[in-house]
C-alpha positions in Angstrom: 0.1 0.1 -0.2 2.7 2.6 1.2 4.5 1.6 -2.4 1.0 2.7 -4.2 0.7 5.6 -2.4 3.7 7.4 -2.1 4.3 6.4 -6.2 1.6 8.1 -6.8 2.8 11.3 -5.2 5.4 11.0 -7.3 3.1 11.7 -10.2 0.8 14.3 -8.5 4.2 16.5 -8.1 5.2 16.3 -11.9 2.2 16.8 -13.4 1.3 20.0 -10.9 3.9 21.7 -9.0 4.9 24.7 -11.8 1.4 26.3 -10.4 2.2 28.3 -7.1 -0.3 30.4 -5.8 -0.6 33.2 -3.0 -1.5 32.7 0.5 0.4 32.3 4.1 3.2 30.2 4.4 3.4 29.7 8.2 3.9 25.9 9.2 0.9 24.6 11.6 2.2 23.4 14.6 2.4 19.5 15.5 -0.3 18.9 17.9 -0.6 15.0 18.5 -4.3 14.8 20.8 -5.5 11.7 19.4 -5.2 8.9 16.6 -6.1 10.6 13.6 -3.8 13.7 14.3 -0.5 10.8 14.7 -2.1 9.2 11.7 -2.0 12.4 9.5 1.0 13.7 10.9 3.1 10.7 10.3 1.3 10.8 6.4 3.1 14.1 6.2 6.1 13.5 7.0 6.4 10.1 5.5 4.9 11.9 2.2 8.4 14.3 2.0 10.1 12.1 2.9 10.0 9.3 0.2 8.7 11.4 -2.7 8.1 15.3 -2.5 11.2 15.9 -1.1 13.6 14.1 -3.6 11.5 15.9 -6.6 12.0 19.2 -5.0 15.2 18.9 -4.9 15.7 17.4 -8.7 13.4 20.9 -9.3 16.1 23.1 -7.4 13.3 24.8 -5.1 15.5 23.4 -2.4 19.1 22.4 -2.2 19.9 18.9 -0.6 21.2 18.3 3.2 21.8 14.9 2.4 25.3 14.7 1.3 26.4 16.7 3.7 24.8 14.8 6.4 26.7 11.6 5.1 29.9 13.4 4.9 30.0 14.3 8.6 27.8 10.9 9.8 31.6 9.5 8.0 33.6 12.0 9.8 31.9 11.4 13.1 32.0 7.7 12.8 35.6 7.7 12.9 36.4 10.8 15.1 37.2 10.7 19.1 34.6 12.0 21.3 36.1 15.8 21.6 35.4 15.8 17.9 32.5 14.1 17.5 30.7 17.6 19.3 32.5 19.9 17.3 31.9 18.2 13.9 27.9 18.0 15.2 28.0 21.6 16.1 29.6 22.0 11.9 27.0 19.7 10.8 24.3 22.4 12.3 25.4 25.0 10.8 25.9 24.0 7.4 22.2 22.3 7.1 20.9 25.8 8.6 23.1 27.5 6.2 20.9 25.5 3.2 17.9 26.1 5.2 18.1 29.7 4.9 18.5 29.6 1.2 16.1 27.2 0.8 13.5 29.1 2.8 12.4 31.6 0.4 11.3 29.4 -2.4 9.7 26.8 0.3 7.7 29.4 1.5 6.6 29.9 -1.9 6.0 25.9 -2.4 4.1 26.4 1.0 1.5 29.2 -0.1 0.6 26.8 -3.2 -0.2 24.2 -1.4 -1.8 25.3 1.5 -4.1 26.7 -0.9 -4.9 23.9 -3.1 -5.2 21.4 -0.4 -8.2 23.3 1.6 -10.1 24.4 -1.9 -13.4 22.6 -2.6 -13.8 20.5 -5.5 -15.7 23.7 -7.5 -12.7 25.9 -6.7 -10.2 23.3 -7.6 -11.6 22.4 -11.0 -11.1 26.3 -11.5 -7.8 26.8 -10.2 -6.5 24.2 -12.6 -3.9 21.4 -11.1 -1.5 22.0 -7.9 0.1 20.1 -5.5 -2.7 21.1 -2.9 -5.1 20.8 -5.3 -4.1 16.9 -6.0 -3.6 16.2 -2.2 -7.6 17.3 -2.1 -8.5 15.7 -4.3 -6.5 12.5 -4.8 -4.6 11.6 -1.6 -6.7 12.7 0.9 -9.4 10.9 -0.5 -7.5 8.0 -0.5 -6.0 7.8 3.0 -9.8 8.7 4.4 -11.1 5.8 2.2 -8.4 3.5 3.1 -8.2 4.0 6.7 -11.6 5.3 8.0 -13.9 3.7 5.7 -15.8 2.5 8.5 -16.2 5.7 10.3 -17.5 8.6 8.1 -17.0 10.8 11.1 -13.4 10.6 11.1 -10.6 12.2 8.6 -7.3 13.3 8.1 -6.4 16.5 10.0 -5.3 18.7 7.3 -3.1 20.9 9.3 -1.3 17.8 11.2 -0.3 16.7 7.3 1.1 19.9 6.8 2.5 20.3 9.9 4.5 16.9 9.2 4.9 17.3 5.9 6.2 21.0 5.5 8.5 20.5 8.6 10.2 18.0 7.4 11.0 19.5 3.9 12.1 22.5 5.9 14.5 20.0 8.1 13.1 21.0 11.6 12.7 18.8 14.5 10.1 16.1 14.3 7.6 15.2 16.8 7.4 12.0 14.9 10.9 11.1 13.3 10.6 9.2 10.0 11.5 5.9 10.7 8.3 5.8 13.3 6.2 7.9 10.5 6.7 5.6 7.9 6.1 2.1 10.2 3.3 4.1 12.0 1.3 4.5 8.2 1.9 1.1 7.3 0.9 -0.3 10.2 -2.2 1.7 10.2 -2.8 0.6 6.1 -2.1 -3.2 7.1 -4.7 -2.8 9.9 -6.9 -1.3 7.5 -6.5 -3.9 5.0 -7.0 -6.5 7.7 -10.2 -4.5 8.3 -11.5 -4.3 5.0 -10.8 -8.2 4.3 -12.9 -9.2 7.3 -15.9 -7.3 6.4 -15.9 -8.6 2.9 -15.5 -12.3 4.3 -18.7 -11.5 6.7 -20.3 -10.2 3.9 -19.9 -13.9 1.6 -21.0 -15.5 4.5 -24.1 -13.8 4.2 -24.1 -14.7 0.7 -23.1 -18.3 1.4 -25.0 -19.2 5.0 -26.8 -22.1 3.0 -23.6 -23.5 1.9 -21.8 -23.1 5.6 -25.0 -24.6 7.0 -24.6 -27.6 5.1 -21.0 -28.4 5.8 -21.1 -27.3 9.8 -24.0 -30.1 9.5 -21.7 -32.5 7.3 -18.9 -32.4 9.9 -20.8 -32.7 12.8 -22.4 -35.7 11.5 -19.3 -37.0 10.9 -17.5 -36.5 13.4 -19.9 -39.1 15.5 -18.7 -41.8 13.5 -16.5 -44.1 16.2 -13.7 -44.5 13.2 -13.5 -40.6 13.1 -11.3 -38.3 15.3 -11.5 -34.9 15.7 -8.7 -33.3 16.4 -9.3 -29.2 18.7 -8.8 -27.6 15.5 -11.7 -29.0 14.0 -10.0 -31.4 11.1 -11.1 -34.6 11.2 -9.6 -37.6 10.1 -10.0 -41.4 9.6 -7.1 -43.7 9.3 -7.1 -46.1 5.7 -4.5 -47.4 6.5 -1.3 -46.7 9.4 2.0 -46.5 8.2 5.0 -47.3 10.6 7.8 -44.6 9.2 9.0 -41.5 10.2 6.5 -38.8 10.9 6.9 -35.5 8.9 8.2 -31.9 10.6 7.9 -28.6 9.4 10.3 -28.0 7.3 10.1 -31.8 5.4 9.2 -32.1 2.1 7.5 -34.8 1.3 5.9 -36.6 -1.8 2.2 -37.8 -1.8 -0.7 -39.5 -3.2 -4.5 -38.0 -3.2 -7.6 -37.0 -4.3 -10.0 -34.5 -3.3 -13.4 -33.8 -3.4 -16.2 -31.4 -2.2 -18.7 -32.9 0.2 -21.0 -34.0 -2.0 -18.5 -35.9 -4.3 -17.4 -33.7 -6.8 -13.7 -34.3 -7.3 -11.5 -31.4 -8.0 -8.3 -32.0 -8.1 -6.6 -35.8 -7.9 -2.5 -37.0 -8.7 -4.4 -40.5 -8.1 -6.3 -40.1 -11.3 -3.2 -38.3 -12.8 -1.0 -41.2 -12.0 1.7 -39.4 -10.7 2.6 -38.2 -7.2 3.4 -34.4 -6.0 5.9 -33.3 -4.0 5.8 -30.0 -1.3 6.9 -28.8 1.7 5.2 -29.6 4.7 4.0 -26.0 5.4 3.6 -25.0 1.6 -0.2 -26.9 1.7 -3.4 -25.4 3.2 -3.3 -25.7 7.0 -5.4 -28.7 6.9 -3.1 -30.5 5.4 -0.2 -29.4 7.3 -2.1 -30.2 11.0 -2.4 -33.8 9.2 0.9 -34.5 7.7 2.6 -33.7 11.2 0.8 -36.6 12.6 1.3 -39.4 9.5 3.5 -42.0 9.6 5.6 -42.8 5.9 3.4 -45.6 4.5 0.1 -44.1 6.3 -3.5 -43.7 3.9 -5.5 -41.2 5.7 -8.8 -39.5 4.8 -8.8 -36.1 5.6 -12.0 -34.0 6.4 -10.6 -30.2 6.5 -13.2 -27.9 7.5 -13.0 -24.3 5.9 -11.2 -22.0 7.9 -8.1 -24.9 7.1 -8.7 -25.0 3.6 -9.0 -22.1 1.6 -11.9 -20.1 3.8 -13.8 -17.4 2.0 -11.4 -17.6 -1.3 -13.7 -18.0 -4.6 -11.1 -21.3 -6.8 -13.6 -22.1 -9.2 -14.8 -25.4 -8.3 -14.2 -25.1 -4.5 -16.5 -22.2 -3.6 -16.1 -19.7 -0.9 -16.6 -21.8 2.8 -16.3 -25.1 1.1 -15.2 -27.9 3.8 -12.9 -30.3 1.5 -12.2 -34.4 2.0 -9.1 -35.7 1.0 -7.6 -39.9 1.1 -4.0 -38.9 1.5 -1.4 -41.5 1.2 2.1 -40.5 2.6 4.9 -42.4 0.1 7.7 -41.0 1.8 9.7 -38.0 3.0 12.3 -36.7 0.7 15.7 -36.1 1.5 
């Protein structure tokens, strides 16, 4: 997600930087009162640090401090304690000098950015493309839609985005450092994706409620048979033939013959029908298979009954529809060396 957002930012700046508007150039102060503020500030820091700052340097709007910082970091790393302090002061003075050179153009950029990011849609089209307008119409809706889609009362704090973004471009002290800001944004995006996937799965569960009920009923009835063992995970198996060989571990690679069907008997895959055994890592298959294989001695043939949460879950795999419970006849031929 982060990569997509940042690459979009690069395109935005390339399209829109040429237009500079009028308005105040003061930097909003960081005020991280809640999760939304911290997220917004981190977003601004990350956008400036991983795309916008470099582009402004390429255009000559800003002079870079990266090479200065790198050179001094090398010197400081090899210096003694007295020299380190002197070198740190020299570094701070040189960065301050670059910041003063950058300040006039930076102020003009901030004016255009602040005006554009706060325009409404109608004014934005009338004004044309600018970095702030692109933030307003593309980046902010993307951020709000991704992170706050479940709560329409929340939206990113524009002032905190500007605070993080501009403070980063101006090499000022940050309320959240660049590394932490990037990690924070990535974590929030990951959480948002997980929430969206969970919501989508719940919607699918409603759609496939009858199939799920039929699968649950099958597993319940099957568990009553004397020859069937039900494990705590919900996986069921019955031993057709008990082998006497070694039992695979997580890191092993095994060779098997198998025959897979849905609970109604529909065949979806069969190495037995193809006449060719298959080899794969114990941890490279669905969870139900992994659990069963780590209990089977080589030479065994089991019939395993896999609930959907240990199979393909809500995924649609053609013949295997979402929330399908699966049945496999599995013969463990060998552990490959």
